Steps between C-alpha positions, in 0.01 A plus 500: 500500500469518121425851370599485132249565221559325166340646188471231232448628147668825599629565147147539363336842482298481823766289672752780448261755649461278808876455525557876475241555772673244720838665445364846579334376820830342607357150532728197493391419145639246255411499130463165329413346167612239252717710263837566660599802290176685561485422873861594564472823301192603696662412833808706409285796396297495824786403727327190635574128507406265216407133471464315173268200508249335266163377618558150360792446742336414836823442690653826380175682577499360854859615547413848372214530751678347799570834671202696360206622710261583218493463121326744268434317174483754215555250218197449277310300390424411861297195406840351407742665744303498826486126561877420503575804718220424746617140534856620563368748757324218684818291502711790629231661722508824303197728464361544148359812333435570133343767281269266307159597371400182315227294665669158446811617687289576808319169482835319486640705789196424715553126450814533717309654793515198731867432425589864563321500835691191607830664400419835660532670162271765352393488135358828369467536123390831352698752704492746210225725372294207372395388846630734772295799385184312403509268802529790745218682322284187504556468876397863543166482314421161653524660845251766390238241397450234768396166351580618147391257232675650197844652443602661172840649425579722201836625373539807280680404182876564543684690228836342584586133453839332515623218279455249782146618567419470130623140498277425800196654331559299183543180699172563685291549184195275529148468365367478856546700819488378858270646765392384843140394555374378838856437609600297193713599202311465174567594136284728286539599135737795476319827438172389656549707817530876462462766768552874540736639765579860591877527469486874576354656186154345490395141444703305245409162356720205598522133403557200725845340518650195670708679762625342818275725710221247463726263695672729749205725584292196590777386734527852648133602529297180486263660244362219287434678169795687348573647158798694363487751214724725291392826339431468127355760266304393191805446274672308781195282556477431126868400489448291813216308335711438191785373716263275692386349172850377423620449860499122481709508183753725676580212735654282227876464562607640160288811551621537861858491372418762238338727759798458731735612224269787407492615863877549484436801275293663777687754718637339816310746716401864544757764588518666841342812346211298356445328835496833681208622289297179541272391782296189571132521590302213652135499602338240726136459592336272755127427493269311732184299434288817522699660216652743749843592372816677605777602255851632543767619259875463551765698314865391512829558326540329162483121524875440467611756759224383734608138460860579590388696805238253622710186455790648696269631773359149551844335479630729774201411720574132453865555596377669819286195581161640389368190326269203550605159362302361207330662202413862577358805322626858550171659603402229746840485670601867504156664492301721263705808589837345416480647150450851641846484654653475153613814322248647257201293618168672568162340574162666453162367610232548235199532724151451368185462712398150599159414352236422762448136596183338357209537743411131480861402580514299179851482361569605147634198313750523216 
């Protein structure tokens, strides 16, 4: 029985945190990546095994995964790295996890659902903060509002951002955002949707973003109208609008190369002390056709520490046989309370009275 966990992209900032978590939990972990010197140095530091392999070498990748139970892909951008690893996982019957947050990466991963079911392999992208926390919270509020028609998820603006996260944000810059309407993904002009959420110190304005929750939460809850938001004060919203105005130009290859070089000047990631003083706050609200609404707020460790903890918790469950073949989401498979079993996570229901139903039983249309 295969029990090894391979962490690909382990030399990156978040990858190292996952590898350290694996070492401390005494898992049979192997660190992997494409740069031999970095991978071997990390393996020596942690006292674990190392494998050096590039994603454009299918045969070598298959060999590297031959005795692996589950892969955690921590190498961004996931829109580029997920596909070759998933295909290798299908060939070697290895389970696939990643810490992606970009919508296209989830759409690509879902396209392998049938193949994964046939192989008996589970594909679960988003086992970090980006989906685990929000997906579990979405499942919770959906259970409080039977037949919910709307789901909205808001994230308090994080103060800490790693170099890899910055690259992802720059790559995702767009003049439009994706939302779900009547079960379908559609695009709206960026900045059109704004909404206030109570992140713990009164309502704060937030702007819509194209996060993967609009894909995963639909799969988890079945709610047909979903939007995702991030907190933005007035200066942030102004900067956001300016960025949106030039977003299409940012996609030109020369500018992308310039931004990639510029990102190298950004700190690799926050220190342990900075992470200790940070927390993540997510709010989710479900609403039915009568405008009756339930909200809940979830507080967790900082996003990077949470990601290391959550990804390893799920990987260990997979090793123990707690998985379902095919494309899966954390909240649907492990339940809304899975997140509460993670250190530093606390959920609070924000109760408000349900408005009375209309006397003529006429539904309120949006």
